[in-house]
FILODREN-113951 format. One record per atom (N, C-alpha, C): x, y, z; chain. Coordinates in nm, 3 decimals, decimal comma, padded with zeros to 5 digits. Atoms other than C-alpha are relative to their C-alpha. Layout:
% FILODREN-113951
        xx        yy        zz   chaine
         X         Y         Z        A
...
***
This chain:
% FILODREN-113951
        xx        yy        zz   chaine
    00,085   -00,121    00,000        A
    00,000    00,000    00,000        A
    00,088    00,124    00,000        A
   -00,077   -00,123    00,005        A
    00,137    00,340   -00,092        A
   -00,046    00,091    00,112        A
    00,040   -00,080   -00,115        A
    00,137    00,531    00,236        A
   -00,029    00,142   -00,037        A
    00,025   -00,137    00,041        A
    00,153    00,862    00,057        A
   -00,141    00,014   -00,052        A
    00,135   -00,008    00,054        A
   -00,166    00,792   -00,135        A
   -00,104   -00,017    00,111        A
    00,095    00,018   -00,108        A
   -00,340    00,664    00,178        A
   -00,010    00,123    00,086        A
    00,002   -00,117   -00,089        A
   -00,239    00,969    00,377        A
   -00,074    00,117   -00,060        A
    00,069   -00,111    00,062        A
   -00,393    01,201    00,123        A
   -00,150   -00,002    00,030        A
    00,142    00,008   -00,034        A
   -00,735    01,079    00,238        A
   -00,029    00,054    00,139        A
    00,018   -00,044   -00,138        A
   -00,678    01,215    00,587        A
    00,069    00,133    00,022        A
   -00,071   -00,120   -00,044        A
   -00,591    01,547    00,744        A
    00,088   -00,040    00,117        A
   -00,093    00,039   -00,106        A
   -00,283    01,504    00,960        A
    00,010    00,111    00,104        A
   -00,019   -00,099   -00,105        A
   -00,266    01,678    01,298        A
    00,148    00,016    00,026        A
   -00,142   -00,022   -00,034        A
    00,072    01,840    01,380        A
    00,004    00,020    00,151        A
   -00,014   -00,024   -00,143        A
    00,123    01,819    01,752        A
    00,111   -00,024    00,074        A
   -00,010   -00,119   -00,022        A
    00,092    02,055    01,310        A
   -00,183   -00,130   -00,061        A
    00,087   -00,105   -00,027        A
   -02,134    03,331    00,746        A
   -00,070    00,033   -00,122        A
   -00,083    00,048   -00,021        A
   -02,227    03,345    00,614        A
    00,066   -00,100    00,062        A
   -00,064    00,115   -00,052        A
   -02,079    03,043    00,666        A
    00,141    00,027    00,047        A
   -00,142   -00,012   -00,024        A
   -01,720    03,171    00,667        A
    00,036    00,029    00,143        A
   -00,041   -00,038   -00,134        A
   -01,706    03,339    01,006        A
   -00,040   -00,104    00,102        A
    00,052    00,095   -00,097        A
   -01,905    03,064    01,179        A
    00,063   -00,137   -00,013        A
   -00,050    00,134    00,026        A
   -01,735    02,763    01,027        A
    00,148   -00,013    00,035        A
   -00,142    00,026   -00,014        A
   -01,402    02,600    01,097        A
    00,037   -00,120   -00,084        A
   -00,050    00,109    00,082        A
   -01,186    02,358    00,903        A
    00,013   -00,125    00,086        A
   -00,005    00,126   -00,074        A
   -01,225    01,997    01,014        A
    00,083   -00,106   -00,072        A
   -00,081    00,095    00,075        A
   -01,026    01,817    00,743        A
    00,055    00,064   -00,125        A
   -00,063   -00,055    00,121        A
   -00,806    01,875    00,440        A
    00,066   -00,111   -00,079        A
   -00,066    00,094    00,090        A
   -00,680    01,681    00,138        A
    00,057    00,076   -00,118        A
   -00,047   -00,051    00,128        A
   -00,478    01,746   -00,176        A
   -00,074   -00,072   -00,111        A
    00,069    00,057    00,116        A
   -00,642    01,688   -00,514        A
    00,060    00,063   -00,125        A
   -00,052   -00,053    00,125        A
   -00,580    01,763   -00,880        A
    00,139   -00,049   -00,030        A
   -00,135    00,051    00,028        A
   -00,284    01,531   -00,949        A
    00,057    00,058   -00,129        A
   -00,066   -00,059    00,116        A
   -00,033    01,679   -01,191        A
    00,144   -00,050   -00,007        A
   -00,139    00,041    00,019        A
    00,301    01,578   -01,340        A
    00,087    00,115   -00,049        A
   -00,076   -00,113    00,053        A
    00,419    01,930   -01,421        A
    00,118    00,042    00,089        A
   -00,119   -00,025   -00,083        A
    00,678    01,928   -01,139        A
    00,061   -00,136    00,034        A
   -00,044    00,140   -00,013        A
    00,859    01,594   -01,182        A
    00,122   -00,018    00,091        A
   -00,111    00,012   -00,093        A
    01,080    01,605   -00,875        A
    00,020   -00,145    00,044        A
   -00,006    00,139   -00,037        A
    00,998    01,255   -00,753        A
    00,060   -00,030    00,137        A
   -00,066    00,021   -00,129        A
    01,139    01,305   -00,404        A
   -00,085   -00,086    00,094        A
    00,090    00,075   -00,085        A
    00,831    01,140   -00,247        A
   -00,038   -00,135   -00,059        A
    00,020    00,133    00,052        A
    00,850    00,824   -00,455        A
   -00,065   -00,010   -00,136        A
    00,055   -00,003    00,135        A
    00,674    00,927   -00,774        A
    00,008    00,144   -00,051        A
   -00,010   -00,135    00,059        A
    00,647    01,228   -01,006        A
   -00,136    00,068   -00,007        A
    00,132   -00,062   -00,007        A
    00,285    01,316   -00,925        A
   -00,008    00,090    00,123        A
    00,029   -00,093   -00,108        A
    00,214    01,626   -00,717        A
   -00,145    00,045   -00,016        A
    00,142   -00,039   -00,004        A
   -00,113    01,818   -00,663        A
   -00,012    00,151   -00,018        A
    00,019   -00,143    00,020        A
   -00,251    02,154   -00,769        A
   -00,113    00,059    00,082        A
    00,120   -00,045   -00,070        A
   -00,556    02,174   -00,540        A
    00,004   -00,040    00,147        A
    00,021    00,026   -00,143        A
   -00,613    02,201   -00,165        A
   -00,150    00,010    00,026        A
    00,143    00,001   -00,032        A
   -00,965    02,107   -00,048        A
   -00,017   -00,021    00,149        A
    00,028    00,014   -00,143        A
   -01,090    02,157    00,307        A
   -00,147   -00,032    00,021        A
    00,136    00,026   -00,045        A
   -01,400    02,024    00,478        A
   -00,030    00,089    00,119        A
    00,040   -00,090   -00,109        A
   -01,587    02,266    00,704        A
   -00,090   -00,073    00,099        A
    00,077    00,065   -00,106        A
   -01,774    02,190    01,024        A
   -00,146   -00,020   -00,036        A
    00,138    00,025    00,046        A
   -02,109    02,214    00,840        A
   -00,004   -00,101   -00,114        A
   -00,003    00,103    00,103        A
   -01,995    01,950    00,589        A
    00,034    00,050   -00,138        A
   -00,035   -00,052    00,132        A
   -01,926    02,183    00,297        A
    00,148   -00,017   -00,027        A
   -00,140    00,010    00,042        A
   -01,602    02,154    00,099        A
    00,035    00,125   -00,080        A
   -00,048   -00,121    00,067        A
   -01,403    02,455   -00,018        A
    00,140   -00,030   -00,053        A
   -00,128    00,032    00,063        A
   -01,107    02,439   -00,256        A
    00,071    00,125   -00,048        A
   -00,085   -00,101    00,065        A
   -00,819    02,652   -00,383        A
    00,097   -00,074   -00,090        A
   -00,082    00,070    00,099        A
   -00,614    02,565   -00,691        A
    00,114    00,089   -00,046        A
   -00,115   -00,069    00,055        A
   -00,264    02,666   -00,797        A
    00,012   -00,030   -00,149        A
   -00,043    00,016    00,138        A
   -00,198    02,723   -01,164        A
    00,153   -00,008    00,000        A
   -00,146   -00,004    00,012        A
    00,159    02,682   -01,290        A
    00,047    00,141    00,038        A
   -00,108    00,098   -00,016        A
    00,426    02,739   -01,166        A
    00,006   -00,070    00,135        A
   -00,005    00,052   -00,136        A
    00,328    02,617   -00,816        A
   -00,083   -00,128    00,012        A
    00,074    00,121   -00,036        A
    00,221    02,273   -00,687        A
    00,010   -00,020    00,150        A
   -00,016    00,050   -00,136        A
    00,162    02,115   -00,349        A
    00,088   -00,125   -00,009        A
   -00,093    00,114    00,002        A
    00,462    01,883   -00,300        A
    00,012   -00,051    00,144        A
    00,019    00,028   -00,141        A
    00,367    01,710    00,021        A
   -00,060   -00,139    00,019        A
    00,062    00,126   -00,039        A
    00,252    01,399    00,204        A
   -00,151    00,019    00,020        A
    00,140   -00,032   -00,030        A
   -00,075    01,545    00,335        A
   -00,006    00,135    00,068        A
    00,015   -00,125   -00,076        A
   -00,207    01,878    00,464        A
   -00,009   -00,031    00,150        A
    00,000    00,017   -00,145        A
   -00,172    01,927    00,839        A
   -00,087    00,107    00,064        A
    00,085   -00,096   -00,071        A
   -00,428    02,090    01,070        A
    00,065    00,039    00,132        A
   -00,053   -00,050   -00,127        A
   -00,303    02,309    01,354        A
   -00,049    00,143    00,019        A
    00,036   -00,139   -00,033        A
   -00,424    02,625    01,528        A
    00,129    00,078    00,019        A
   -00,127   -00,073   -00,009        A
   -00,130    02,854    01,457        A
   -00,018    00,146    00,038        A
    00,020   -00,142   -00,032        A
   -00,291    03,194    01,524        A
   -00,071    00,022    00,133        A
    00,054   -00,014   -00,134        A
   -00,445    03,122    01,864        A
   -00,147    00,033    00,009        A
    00,143   -00,029   -00,004        A
   -00,812    03,158    01,768        A
   -00,084   -00,123    00,029        A
    00,067    00,127   -00,031        A
   -00,900    02,799    01,866        A
   -00,065   -00,064   -00,121        A
    00,047    00,063    00,124        A
   -00,972    02,711    01,503        A
    00,122   -00,038   -00,082        A
   -00,121    00,043    00,071        A
   -00,727    02,512    01,292        A
    00,019    00,069   -00,134        A
   -00,043   -00,037    00,134        A
   -00,540    02,641    00,992        A
    00,059   -00,125   -00,066        A
   -00,060    00,110    00,075        A
   -00,381    02,420    00,726        A
    00,145    00,035   -00,032        A
   -00,142   -00,017    00,031        A
   -00,003    02,381    00,695        A
    00,033   -00,090   -00,117        A
   -00,027    00,075    00,123        A
    00,122    02,272    00,352        A
    00,140    00,033   -00,051        A
   -00,127   -00,024    00,070        A
    00,441    02,240    00,148        A
   -00,033    00,026   -00,147        A
    00,021   -00,039    00,140        A
    00,433    02,418   -00,189        A
    00,135    00,011   -00,070        A
   -00,124   -00,012    00,076        A
    00,695    02,408   -00,464        A
   -00,022    00,077   -00,129        A
   -00,001   -00,082    00,121        A
    00,770    02,653   -00,744        A
    00,093   -00,065   -00,100        A
   -00,078    00,075    00,099        A
    00,903    02,511   -01,069        A
    00,143    00,051   -00,016        A
   -00,136   -00,053    00,013        A
    01,209    02,740   -01,060        A
    00,065    00,031    00,134        A
   -00,052   -00,050   -00,127        A
    01,246    02,832   -00,690        A
   -00,010   -00,099    00,116        A
    00,005    00,101   -00,104        A
    01,183    02,511   -00,498        A
   -00,113    00,020    00,100        A
    00,110    00,011   -00,095        A
    00,976    02,460   -00,185        A
   -00,007    00,116    00,099        A
    00,022   -00,090   -00,112        A
    00,828    02,681    00,084        A
   -00,108   -00,063    00,088        A
    00,106    00,041   -00,090        A
    00,603    02,622    00,386        A
   -00,109    00,107   -00,002        A
    00,111   -00,096    00,011        A
    00,257    02,783    00,363        A
   -00,109   -00,032    00,102        A
    00,115    00,012   -00,089        A
   -00,038    02,843    00,595        A
   -00,124    00,045   -00,076        A
    00,127   -00,031    00,065        A
   -00,392    02,835    00,455        A
   -00,111    00,007    00,104        A
    00,115   -00,009   -00,088        A
   -00,720    02,933    00,618        A
   -00,114    00,069   -00,071        A
    00,119   -00,063    00,056        A
   -01,059    03,092    00,566        A
    00,007    00,151    00,020        A
    00,012   -00,145   -00,018        A
   -01,105    03,462    00,501        A
   -00,139    00,034    00,052        A
    00,127   -00,042   -00,057        A
   -01,403    03,667    00,622        A
   -00,121   -00,040   -00,080        A
    00,111    00,042    00,085        A
   -01,614    03,552    00,328        A
   -00,009   -00,152   -00,013        A
    00,003    00,145    00,005        A
   -01,542    03,184    00,381        A
    00,080   -00,061   -00,112        A
   -00,085    00,054    00,106        A
   -01,297    03,150    00,091        A
    00,128   -00,055    00,060        A
   -00,126    00,058   -00,042        A
   -00,988    02,935    00,129        A
    00,114    00,080   -00,061        A
   -00,106   -00,088    00,048        A
   -00,682    03,161    00,104        A
    00,132   -00,035    00,070        A
   -00,130    00,013   -00,064        A
   -00,311    03,143    00,168        A
    00,019    00,118    00,094        A
   -00,011   -00,106   -00,100        A
   -00,254    03,340    00,489        A
    00,144    00,041    00,027        A
   -00,139   -00,035   -00,020        A
    00,124    03,333    00,498        A
    00,089   -00,112   -00,052        A
   -00,094    00,100    00,051        A
    00,435    03,153    00,373        A
    00,143    00,044    00,029        A
   -00,143   -00,028   -00,006        A
    00,810    03,128    00,420        A
    00,050    00,031   -00,141        A
   -00,057   -00,015    00,134        A
    01,036    03,228    00,131        A
    00,025   -00,137   -00,064        A
   -00,043    00,120    00,071        A
    01,100    02,967   -00,137        A
    00,149   -00,026    00,029        A
   -00,141    00,033   -00,022        A
    01,430    02,782   -00,087        A
    00,088    00,070   -00,103        A
   -00,073   -00,079    00,098        A
    01,544    02,939   -00,413        A
    00,052   -00,076   -00,120        A
   -00,050    00,079    00,112        A
    01,627    02,652   -00,650        A
   -00,097   -00,114   -00,029        A
    00,086    00,109    00,043        A
    01,422    02,400   -00,849        A
    00,044   -00,132    00,064        A
   -00,024    00,132   -00,056        A
    01,390    02,054   -00,693        A
    00,076    00,005    00,132        A
   -00,050   -00,007   -00,137        A
    01,487    02,168   -00,344        A
   -00,123    00,003    00,090        A
    00,124    00,030   -00,074        A
    01,238    02,054   -00,079        A
    00,021    00,018    00,149        A
   -00,005   -00,007   -00,147        A
    01,156    02,082    00,291        A
   -00,101   -00,099    00,058        A
    00,084    00,101   -00,066        A
    00,999    01,833    00,534        A
   -00,045    00,051    00,137        A
    00,048   -00,051   -00,129        A
    00,777    01,961    00,819        A
    00,028   -00,096    00,115        A
   -00,019    00,077   -00,123        A
    00,844    01,847    01,175        A
   -00,120    00,017    00,092        A
    00,113   -00,021   -00,089        A
    00,571    02,010    01,385        A
   -00,029    00,146    00,024        A
    00,043   -00,136   -00,035        A
    00,384    02,317    01,505        A
   -00,052    00,000    00,142        A
    00,041   -00,012   -00,141        A
    00,344    02,421    01,870        A
    00,064    00,126    00,056        A
   -00,070   -00,105   -00,074        A
    00,437    02,688    02,119        A
    00,125   -00,065    00,059        A
   -00,118    00,078   -00,034        A
    00,789    02,550    02,138        A
    00,078    00,055    00,118        A
   -00,079   -00,059   -00,109        A
    00,933    02,794    02,391        A
   -00,085    00,059    00,112        A
    00,086   -00,042   -00,109        A
    00,632    02,872    02,609        A
   -00,029    00,147    00,008        A
    00,025   -00,145   -00,002        A
    00,595    03,236    02,507        A
   -00,141    00,037   -00,042        A
    00,137   -00,027    00,039        A
    00,231    03,201    02,401        A
   -00,022    00,012   -00,148        A
    00,010   -00,012    00,145        A
    00,304    03,213    02,028        A
    00,046   -00,131   -00,064        A
   -00,031    00,127    00,066        A
    00,314    02,915    01,792        A
    00,121    00,015   -00,091        A
   -00,110    00,013    00,096        A
    00,630    02,816    01,608        A
   -00,023   -00,123   -00,088        A
    00,007    00,112    00,093        A
    00,653    02,587    01,305        A
    00,143   -00,040   -00,037        A
   -00,135    00,049    00,030        A
    00,959    02,368    01,244        A
   -00,003   -00,090   -00,122        A
   -00,018    00,094    00,111        A
    01,079    02,194    00,930        A
    00,149   -00,023   -00,022        A
   -00,138    00,024    00,041        A
    01,397    02,039    00,794        A
    00,017    00,051   -00,142        A
   -00,030   -00,061    00,129        A
    01,531    02,247    00,507        A
    00,096   -00,093   -00,075        A
   -00,077    00,091    00,084        A
    01,658    02,015    00,231        A
    00,056   -00,118    00,080        A
   -00,041    00,110   -00,087        A
    01,665    01,696    00,439        A
    00,100   -00,096   -00,064        A
   -00,096    00,087    00,068        A
    01,881    01,523    00,175        A
    00,131    00,072   -00,031        A
   -00,116   -00,080    00,038        A
    02,130    01,807    00,123        A
    00,048    00,089    00,114        A
   -00,043   -00,094   -00,104        A
    02,152    02,100    00,367        A
   -00,019   -00,055    00,140        A
    00,028    00,066   -00,129        A
    01,992    01,908    00,659        A
    00,000    00,099    00,115        A
    00,011   -00,104   -00,102        A
    01,903    02,220    00,859        A
   -00,139   -00,001    00,061        A
    00,126   -00,020   -00,071        A
    01,631    02,231    01,123        A
   -00,023    00,151    00,014        A
    00,030   -00,143   -00,006        A
    01,462    02,572    01,095        A
   -00,134    00,021    00,071        A
    00,120   -00,029   -00,078        A
    01,202    02,721    01,330        A
   -00,047    00,142   -00,031        A
    00,062   -00,128    00,038        A
    00,964    03,003    01,231        A
   -00,113    00,032    00,096        A
    00,107   -00,045   -00,090        A
    00,739    03,204    01,462        A
   -00,114    00,062   -00,081        A
    00,118   -00,051    00,070        A
    00,384    03,282    01,348        A
   -00,049    00,126    00,069        A
    00,055   -00,124   -00,053        A
    00,253    03,636    01,392        A
   -00,113    00,049   -00,088        A
    00,112   -00,055    00,075        A
   -00,053    03,831    01,281        A
    00,043    00,126   -00,074        A
   -00,020   -00,125    00,073        A
   -00,035    04,097    01,011        A
   -00,090    00,108    00,059        A
    00,075   -00,111   -00,058        A
   -00,164    04,441    01,105        A
   -00,143    00,006   -00,050        A
    00,134   -00,006    00,058        A
   -00,462    04,416    00,870        A
   -00,027   -00,128   -00,078        A
    00,039    00,114    00,081        A
   -00,657    04,136    00,705        A
    00,035   -00,133    00,065        A
   -00,021    00,134   -00,055        A
   -00,621    03,760    00,748        A
    00,143   -00,048   -00,006        A
   -00,137    00,043    00,023        A
   -00,248    03,754    00,678        A
    00,073   -00,039    00,127        A
   -00,086    00,042   -00,109        A
    00,007    03,579    00,900        A
    00,145    00,016   -00,044        A
   -00,142   -00,012    00,029        A
    00,378    03,653    00,919        A
    00,072   -00,124    00,052        A
   -00,086    00,109   -00,044        A
    00,646    03,386    00,950        A
    00,141    00,055    00,011        A
   -00,131   -00,057   -00,027        A
    00,972    03,499    01,110        A
    00,092   -00,110    00,053        A
   -00,091    00,103   -00,046        A
    01,268    03,266    01,143        A
    00,065    00,043    00,132        A
   -00,053   -00,034   -00,131        A
    01,386    03,252    01,504        A
    00,120   -00,086    00,039        A
   -00,113    00,085   -00,037        A
    01,640    02,966    01,516        A
    00,023   -00,105   -00,108        A
   -00,035    00,106    00,095        A
    01,821    02,704    01,307        A
    00,109   -00,087    00,062        A
   -00,099    00,095   -00,049        A
    02,033    02,396    01,373        A
    00,041   -00,092   -00,115        A
   -00,044    00,089    00,108        A
    02,246    02,208    01,116        A
    00,015   -00,144    00,049        A
   -00,035    00,138   -00,032        A
    02,304    01,835    01,100        A
   -00,115   -00,088    00,041        A
    00,115    00,086   -00,031        A
    01,952    01,689    01,122        A
   -00,074   -00,033   -00,128        A
    00,082    00,038    00,115        A
    01,719    01,509    00,882        A
   -00,122   -00,078    00,047        A
    00,121    00,078   -00,032        A
    01,379    01,338    00,871        A
   -00,060   -00,066   -00,124        A
    00,054    00,059    00,124        A
    01,342    01,205    00,516        A
    00,114   -00,049   -00,088        A
   -00,090    00,052    00,103        A
    01,521    00,988    00,260        A
   -00,070    00,008   -00,135        A
    00,057   -00,011    00,134        A
    01,470    01,030   -00,115        A
   -00,079   -00,126   -00,033        A
    00,087    00,111    00,036        A
    01,180    00,811   -00,229        A
   -00,098   -00,042    00,107        A
    00,097    00,032   -00,105        A
    01,008    00,778    00,110        A
   -00,131    00,072   -00,028        A
    00,131   -00,064    00,010        A
    00,632    00,842    00,089        A
   -00,054    00,037    00,137        A
    00,036   -00,045   -00,133        A
    00,631    00,949    00,453        A
    00,114    00,088    00,052        A
   -00,101   -00,081   -00,070        A
    00,817    01,194    00,679        A
    00,015   -00,057    00,139        A
   -00,025    00,062   -00,130        A
    00,980    01,042    00,986        A
    00,008    00,105    00,111        A
   -00,011   -00,090   -00,114        A
    00,982    01,190    01,335        A
   -00,122    00,089    00,015        A
    00,111   -00,092   -00,024        A
    00,767    01,481    01,446        A
    00,013    00,069    00,134        A
    00,008   -00,077   -00,124        A
    00,657    01,656    01,764        A
   -00,050   -00,091    00,112        A
    00,047    00,075   -00,116        A
    00,623    01,500    02,108        A
    00,003    00,089    00,123        A
   -00,007   -00,062   -00,133        A
    00,557    01,610    02,466        A
   -00,014   -00,112    00,101        A
   -00,001    00,110   -00,097        A
    00,653    01,355    02,728        A
   -00,025    00,048    00,142        A
    00,037   -00,051   -00,130        A
    00,534    01,575    03,012        A
    00,079    00,120    00,047        A
   -00,080   -00,116   -00,041        A
    00,799    01,845    03,026        A
    00,022    00,096   -00,115        A
   -00,006   -00,097    00,109        A
    00,731    02,046    02,711        A
    00,026   -00,065   -00,134        A
   -00,012    00,055    00,135        A
    00,741    02,000    02,335        A
    00,145   -00,020   -00,042        A
   -00,130    00,031    00,057        A
    01,038    01,840    02,162        A
   -00,019   -00,041   -00,146        A
    00,000    00,035    00,141        A
    01,116    01,800    01,792        A
    00,087   -00,124   -00,019        A
   -00,071    00,127    00,016        A
    01,217    01,443    01,700        A
    00,044   -00,015   -00,146        A
   -00,059    00,021    00,132        A
    01,450    01,394    01,403        A
    00,112   -00,102    00,012        A
   -00,124    00,078    00,000        A
    01,748    01,185    01,301        A
    00,118    00,094   -00,016        A
   -00,122   -00,076    00,031        A
    02,104    01,307    01,293        A
    00,025   -00,006   -00,151        A
   -00,021   -00,010    00,144        A
    02,226    01,405    00,949        A
    00,061   -00,122   -00,063        A
   -00,060    00,122    00,053        A
    02,420    01,080    00,910        A
   -00,084   -00,123    00,029        A
    00,094    00,109   -00,028        A
    02,121    00,866    01,019        A
    00,056   -00,100    00,102        A
   -00,053    00,090   -00,101        A
    02,308    00,723    01,318        A
   -00,070    00,014    00,135        A
    00,056   -00,028   -00,131        A
    02,117    00,882    01,607        A
   -00,140    00,059   -00,011        A
    00,128   -00,068   -00,015        A
    01,767    00,987    01,715        A
    00,022    00,120    00,091        A
   -00,023   -00,125   -00,073        A
    01,766    01,348    01,833        A
   -00,131    00,060    00,049        A
    00,112   -00,079   -00,053        A
    01,527    01,549    02,051        A
    00,049    00,144    00,016        A
   -00,042   -00,140   -00,003        A
    01,545    01,926    02,009        A
   -00,107    00,086    00,065        A
    00,089   -00,097   -00,063        A
    01,396    02,213    02,208        A
    00,042    00,140   -00,041        A
   -00,027   -00,143    00,019        A
    01,369    02,588    02,155        A
    00,003    00,065    00,138        A
   -00,018   -00,059   -00,133        A
    01,509    02,759    02,465        A
    00,078    00,130   -00,016        A
   -00,069   -00,128    00,004        A
    01,597    03,127    02,489        A
    00,044    00,041   -00,140        A
   -00,032   -00,037    00,137        A
    01,593    03,171    02,113        A
    00,102   -00,089   -00,067        A
   -00,098    00,093    00,055        A
    01,835    02,880    02,057        A
   -00,059   -00,142    00,000        A
    00,039    00,140    00,004        A
    01,782    02,518    01,956        A
    00,104   -00,082    00,074        A
   -00,087    00,093   -00,068        A
    01,931    02,266    02,197        A
   -00,042   -00,142   -00,038        A
    00,028    00,134    00,049        A
    01,958    01,905    02,083        A
    00,074   -00,103    00,083        A
   -00,066    00,107   -00,073        A
    02,036    01,578    02,260        A
   -00,032   -00,134   -00,067        A
    00,021    00,135    00,052        A
    02,074    01,216    02,153        A
   -00,085   -00,079    00,099        A
    00,085    00,080   -00,090        A
    01,801    00,989    02,292        A
    00,001   -00,148   -00,036        A
   -00,007    00,141    00,039        A
    01,860    00,663    02,100        A
    00,087   -00,013   -00,123        A
   -00,064    00,028    00,128        A
    02,050    00,499    01,819        A
   -00,108   -00,012   -00,107        A
    00,093    00,017    00,112        A
    01,882    00,514    01,478        A
    00,031   -00,132   -00,070        A
   -00,015    00,125    00,075        A
    01,825    00,174    01,319        A
   -00,093   -00,007   -00,120        A
    00,100   -00,001    00,108        A
    01,515    00,227    01,102        A
   -00,103    00,107    00,038        A
    00,097   -00,107   -00,032        A
    01,218    00,470    01,080        A
   -00,077   -00,024    00,129        A
    00,071    00,027   -00,123        A
    01,055    00,293    01,374        A
    00,074    00,055    00,123        A
   -00,075   -00,063   -00,109        A
    01,333    00,435    01,592        A
   -00,060    00,135    00,034        A
    00,060   -00,131   -00,023        A
    01,173    00,776    01,545        A
   -00,143   -00,014    00,050        A
    00,136    00,023   -00,048        A
    00,821    00,638    01,594        A
   -00,001   -00,034    00,147        A
   -00,009    00,034   -00,144        A
    00,923    00,488    01,927        A
    00,029    00,125    00,082        A
   -00,030   -00,123   -00,074        A
    01,070    00,822    02,032        A
   -00,123    00,088    00,014        A
    00,122   -00,080   -00,008        A
    00,743    00,997    01,951        A
   -00,095   -00,052    00,107        A
    00,084    00,061   -00,104        A
    00,573    00,753    02,189        A
    00,062    00,008    00,138        A
   -00,071   -00,021   -00,127        A
    00,816    00,860    02,464        A
    00,059   -00,131    00,053        A
   -00,063    00,126   -00,039        A
    00,980    00,517    02,461        A
    00,148    00,003   -00,036        A
***
């Protein structure tokens, strides 16, 4: 069974009026398969041009990218990143010439599905990023989102803080910390390993070391990422066990 295809049927939690004002997003999927960005990093050369969300009243709302952008991702992730107790959607988008970026989608005041904010594109075609998790990582009351920038090449863990724009539904993403030497994906995997855990003393980001020898747990403390080894890496289940606090 292709796990990537199966995952597209579900919205993944990250732990990332008028109908519009009253409704909230309860699920999300990618649709509109396309081969116009043949990167193949996730095991095939099919990506998606459409994001569809399900609302709490059962309606479905979609947004579609024309060229040059696709969704290059495992599945959309639901997480409340702006503190309004309603989930937004976190997605990975790729530009045919500028590579990947992380984007946040949500509903505007009219109930339309819109992109509310995004990181810069990596800057080069066929360069990708793999999300790790979204949470208030340092306890300051604001959500941060973490991903591994180019998990097969640069292997940098990067953390971005989410903020509100002065007007409208926009959200800002400001990089607050980075750490080299980590990864969470191998070329061809139709899944992303590791993620976010809380074993009772605050959120930790679980990844592998850049050489795939160790399982690492990272925290955001005082604007810096601190990392420690918690196990040897033997296979992807090493990271799954760590997520279960084992």
